[in-house]
C-alpha positions in Angstrom: 13.2 0.1 -4.3 10.0 -2.0 -2.9 7.3 0.4 -1.2 5.7 -1.2 1.9 2.4 -1.4 1.6 1.0 2.0 3.2 -0.2 0.9 6.5 -3.5 2.5 8.5 -1.6 3.6 11.6 -4.0 4.4 13.7 -3.3 5.4 17.9 -5.6 4.3 20.4 -5.7 6.4 23.3 -8.2 7.3 26.1 -8.1 8.1 29.9 -6.8 4.9 32.2 -9.1 2.0 32.7 -11.5 2.7 29.7 -10.9 -0.5 27.9 -8.2 0.7 25.8 -5.6 -2.3 26.1 -8.7 -4.5 26.2 -9.8 -3.4 22.7 -5.9 -3.5 21.8 -6.0 -6.7 22.5 -8.8 -7.8 20.9 -8.3 -5.8 17.6 -5.2 -7.2 16.9 -5.1 -10.5 18.5 -2.0 -9.5 20.4 -1.9 -9.4 24.4 -1.6 -5.8 25.6 -1.0 -5.4 29.5 -4.1 -4.8 31.3 -4.8 -4.3 34.4 -7.2 -2.3 37.1 -5.0 0.6 38.0 -3.7 3.9 36.3 -0.7 3.7 34.0 -0.1 0.2 33.5 0.5 0.9 29.7 3.9 2.6 29.8 5.7 1.9 26.0 3.3 1.6 23.6 2.2 -1.8 22.2 1.9 -2.2 18.2 -0.2 -4.6 16.5 -0.2 -5.3 13.0 -4.0 -6.2 11.8 -4.9 -8.0 8.3 -7.8 -5.9 6.9 -10.6 -8.1 6.4 -12.5 -7.5 2.7 -14.8 -9.8 1.1 -13.6 -8.4 -2.2 -9.9 -9.8 -1.7 -11.5 -13.1 -0.8 -13.5 -13.3 -4.0 -10.9 -12.1 -6.1 -8.8 -15.1 -4.5 -12.0 -17.4 -5.3 -11.7 -16.7 -8.9 -8.3 -16.6 -9.5 -6.4 -19.5 -7.0 -3.6 -17.6 -6.4 -0.3 -19.3 -4.5 -0.6 -16.2 -1.9 -3.3 -13.8 -1.0 -1.8 -10.7 0.8 -4.5 -8.3 2.7 -3.7 -4.8 3.3 -2.5 -3.9 6.7 -3.7 -1.8 10.1 -1.5 -0.8 12.6 -2.9 0.0 16.1 -1.0 1.3 18.9 -1.6 1.0 22.0 -0.6 4.4 23.7 -0.4 5.0 27.5 -3.5 6.4 29.4 -3.6 9.8 29.5 -4.7 11.9 32.6 -5.1 16.1 33.7 -2.0 17.5 33.2 -0.1 15.3 30.7 0.6 18.1 28.9 2.6 19.4 31.9 4.2 16.4 32.3 1.4 14.6 34.9 1.6 11.0 35.2 3.0 9.4 31.8 2.2 12.7 29.8 5.3 13.3 28.5 5.5 9.8 26.9 1.8 10.1 25.7 2.5 13.3 23.9 5.4 12.1 21.8 4.1 8.6 21.1 0.6 10.4 19.9 2.3 12.4 17.4 3.5 9.4 15.4 0.1 7.9 14.6 -1.8 9.1 11.8 -5.0 9.2 13.2 -6.6 8.8 16.8 -8.9 6.8 18.0 -10.3 8.1 21.5 -11.9 5.1 23.6 -14.7 6.5 25.7 -15.9 4.5 28.7 -19.6 3.9 28.2 -20.0 1.2 30.9 -20.7 1.1 34.6 -18.8 -1.4 36.3 -18.0 -0.7 39.8 -15.3 -3.4 39.8 -13.6 -1.5 37.2 -12.1 1.9 39.1 -12.7 5.2 36.7 -9.9 8.1 37.5 -12.7 10.5 38.4 -14.7 7.9 40.4 -17.8 8.7 37.7 -19.0 7.7 34.4 -19.5 10.5 32.1 -18.2 10.2 28.7 -18.6 14.0 27.9 -16.3 15.2 30.7 -13.7 12.4 29.6 -13.5 13.6 26.2 -13.2 17.2 27.2 -10.4 16.4 29.7 -8.3 14.9 26.7 -9.4 17.7 24.3 -8.1 20.5 26.7 -4.7 18.3 27.3 -4.1 18.0 23.6 -4.7 22.0 22.9 -2.2 22.7 25.6 0.7 20.3 24.3 -0.2 22.0 20.9 -0.5 25.6 22.6 3.2 25.1 23.8 4.3 23.7 20.4 3.0 27.0 18.8 4.8 29.2 21.6 7.9 27.5 20.7 7.2 27.8 17.0 6.4 31.5 17.2 9.6 32.6 19.0 11.7 31.0 16.3 9.2 32.7 13.7 9.4 35.8 15.6 13.7 35.7 15.5 13.4 35.3 11.6 11.8 38.8 11.1 14.8 40.1 12.5 16.6 38.0 9.4 17.9 40.9 7.0 16.7 38.4 3.9 13.7 39.2 2.8 12.7 35.8 1.8 13.4 34.4 5.4 11.4 37.4 6.3 8.2 36.5 4.2 8.2 32.6 5.1 8.3 34.1 9.2 5.5 36.5 8.1 3.2 33.5 6.8 4.1 31.0 10.0 3.1 33.8 12.1 0.1 34.5 10.3 -1.2 30.6 11.1 -0.4 30.8 14.2 -2.1 33.6 15.1 -5.3 31.7 13.5 -4.5 28.7 15.3 -3.9 30.0 18.6 -7.2 31.9 18.8 -8.7 28.5 17.8 -7.1 26.6 20.4 -8.1 28.9 23.0 -11.5 29.1 22.0 -11.2 24.9 22.6 -11.2 24.1 18.8 -8.8 21.4 17.2 -6.1 22.6 14.9 -7.7 20.4 12.0 -11.0 23.0 12.3 -9.1 26.1 11.3 -9.4 27.3 7.8 -5.7 27.8 6.9 -4.5 28.7 3.0 -2.3 26.0 1.4 0.6 27.8 1.7 0.0 28.4 5.5 -0.5 24.8 6.3 3.0 23.9 5.0 4.6 26.7 6.7 3.4 24.9 9.8 3.8 21.7 9.1 6.9 21.0 10.8 4.9 21.5 14.4 3.0 18.3 14.2 0.4 19.7 15.9 -1.9 16.6 17.4 -5.2 17.9 17.0 -4.6 18.7 13.5 -4.7 14.7 13.0 -8.0 13.3 11.8 -9.8 11.6 15.6 -12.7 9.5 15.5 -14.1 8.2 18.8 -14.6 4.7 20.3 -17.5 3.7 22.3 -16.7 0.8 24.7 -19.6 -0.6 25.7 -21.3 -3.7 27.8 -22.8 -6.6 26.2 -26.1 -4.5 27.1 -25.0 -1.6 25.0 -24.7 -3.5 22.2 -27.9 -4.8 22.2 -30.2 -1.7 23.7 -28.1 1.1 23.2 -26.9 3.7 25.9 -27.4 7.4 26.4 -24.1 7.2 27.7 -23.1 6.6 23.2 -25.7 9.2 22.5 -23.5 11.6 24.5 -20.8 10.7 22.6 -22.3 10.5 19.2 -23.3 13.8 19.6 -19.8 15.2 19.9 -18.6 13.5 17.0 -20.8 14.9 15.1 -20.7 18.4 15.9 -16.7 17.9 15.5 -17.4 16.3 11.7 -16.3 12.9 13.2 -17.2 9.1 13.9 -18.6 7.4 16.6 -18.1 3.8 16.5 -19.6 1.6 19.2 -17.2 -1.6 20.4 -17.7 -4.1 23.3 -14.3 -4.5 24.1 -15.3 -8.2 25.9 -17.2 -9.3 23.0 -14.2 -8.7 20.6 -12.0 -10.2 22.8 -14.2 -13.6 22.5 -14.8 -13.0 18.5 -10.8 -12.7 18.0 -10.7 -16.0 19.5 -13.3 -17.9 17.0 -11.0 -19.0 13.8 -14.0 -20.5 11.8 -15.6 -17.9 9.9 -19.1 -19.1 9.8 -19.0 -19.3 13.6 -17.7 -15.8 13.9 -20.7 -14.5 11.3 -22.9 -16.6 13.5 -21.9 -14.7 17.0 -22.1 -11.6 15.1 -25.9 -12.3 14.1 -26.6 -13.3 17.9 -26.1 -9.8 18.9 -27.7 -8.4 15.6 -24.5 -7.0 14.2 -23.6 -7.3 10.6 -19.5 -6.8 11.2 -17.1 -6.5 14.3 -16.5 -3.4 15.7 -12.5 -3.7 14.1 -14.0 -3.7 10.4 -16.0 -0.8 11.7 -13.0 1.2 13.0 -11.2 0.7 10.3 -13.9 1.7 7.8 -14.1 4.8 9.8 -10.5 5.9 10.1 -10.2 5.0 6.0 -12.9 7.9 5.5 -11.3 9.8 8.0 -8.1 9.9 6.3 -9.3 9.5 2.6 -7.8 6.3 1.8 -9.0 4.0 -0.8 -8.1 0.4 -1.8 -6.7 -1.1 -5.3 -6.1 -4.9 -6.1 -3.6 -6.4 -8.0 -4.5 -10.3 -9.4 -3.6 -13.1 -10.7 -2.2 -16.9 -10.5 1.1 -16.0 -8.3 -1.1 -13.2 -5.6 -3.7 -11.4 -4.8 -3.2 -8.6 -2.6 -5.1 -5.4 -1.5 -3.2 -2.1 -1.8 -3.7 1.2 -0.1 -3.8 4.8 -1.4 -5.0 8.0 -0.9 -8.4 8.8 -2.6 -7.6 11.0 -5.8 -4.2 9.2 -6.4 -3.0 9.0 -10.0 -2.3 5.9 -11.7 1.5 6.2 -11.4 1.3 6.9 -7.5 -0.5 3.6 -7.4 1.7 1.9 -9.5 4.5 3.5 -6.8 2.7 1.9 -4.0 3.9 -1.5 -5.2 7.3 -0.4 -6.3 9.5 2.6 -7.1 10.3 1.6 -10.6 6.8 1.4 -11.4 5.8 4.8 -11.0 9.6 6.4 -12.5 8.7 4.2 -15.7 4.9 4.4 -15.9 3.7 3.6 -19.6 0.0 2.6 -18.6 -2.5 0.5 -17.0 -4.5 -1.9 -17.5 -7.8 -1.6 -15.3 -11.2 -3.3 -14.6 -13.8 -2.7 -12.2 -13.6 -5.6 -9.4 -18.0 -5.2 -9.8 -17.2 -6.1 -13.2 -15.6 -9.4 -12.3 -18.6 -10.2 -10.2 -20.9 -9.6 -13.3 -18.8 -11.5 -16.0 -17.0 -14.0 -14.0 -13.6 -14.1 -15.9 -11.3 -11.1 -17.3 -11.6 -13.0 -20.9 -15.3 -11.6 -20.5 -14.4 -8.8 -19.1 -12.7 -8.0 -22.3 -15.6 -9.2 -24.6 -17.8 -6.7 -23.0 -15.7 -3.8 -23.3 -15.3 -3.4 -19.8 -11.3 -3.8 -19.7 -9.5 -0.3 -19.9 -5.9 0.8 -20.5 -5.5 4.4 -18.8 -2.8 6.7 -18.8 -1.2 9.1 -16.5 -3.9 10.9 -15.7 -6.3 8.3 -14.4 -7.5 8.7 -11.3 -7.6 5.4 -9.4 -11.1 4.4 -8.4 -11.5 2.3 -5.2 -12.2 -1.7 -6.3 -10.3 -1.2 -9.0 -8.0 -4.3 -10.1 -5.0 -3.3 -12.0 -1.9 -4.2 -14.0 0.6 -1.8 -14.7 3.1 -1.5 -17.8 6.6 0.3 -17.1 10.1 0.9 -18.3 12.6 -0.7 -16.3 
């Protein structure tokens, strides 16, 4: 059975009218409903985006394959959140159900002034906005926790020792998590043992998910910086996260330009080296601990997404489950060596073409060919 190339699944969240849908449309080039009133977005819009990677572009130039397939990112534009969402206010229930399904949360924070676009609190205050969402997500997790605690306490009364011991592990983990949530800390910052993490995995706590912040600025904010952005960056840093600066209107213009040279000129004009999409995806990759390896040949050049630290058989299984089951060895060289030597033959001559076994930990940028029984 073929495995779908792991898509980075990123949920875009935020208060109403912070620019979520505008950014989503720009990033995915898929039109999202955007209007100047709360609750415009009810069902989440989903866009699959090809991940730009200069290494794949260069591989395609060298191998001239019949097709080139990049890694993909799945963006999910989730309904705007308001105070009371955890109790069902606004579209809270739908929001919370959809956010549980994503791998990483990208919280869009409004960092621009515009009297024509209303703010739900009638003021531009990024710290307050971030706190509102943090509280709602924590309240939702506390509700999940209470239900899980009830189940665990019932299990304690069961005669079977194994079930009682499992319940004790759950309750110990929930005690730690409850104290953190009530103190305003997300679940991801709670120091849990591996057995405790496994015991509460079925809770799918929202604040266990990695979260980064997207500062939505106007063009002046891109060119000159903004104290509003500084407030977001400060919170992100305190949480061990990242803050990415994006101008939604600028990204929308950039997405409409098809010519690569024109895009680069457009970026240079604003003093940028990359698009907001690239910055956002790289930050999400870092938070999720993801890496990329490549397969390359005359038929196809392709980028594959794996978790950093995955061994060769696991990487092979990303392509096809039979590759992992029947794994024999991997033929490997580094992308940088291809740039240095120019061809696979010269890489071999230089002794840089390697044969690796089951214990090989795949490195970001490896070009690989798998041998397997099957």
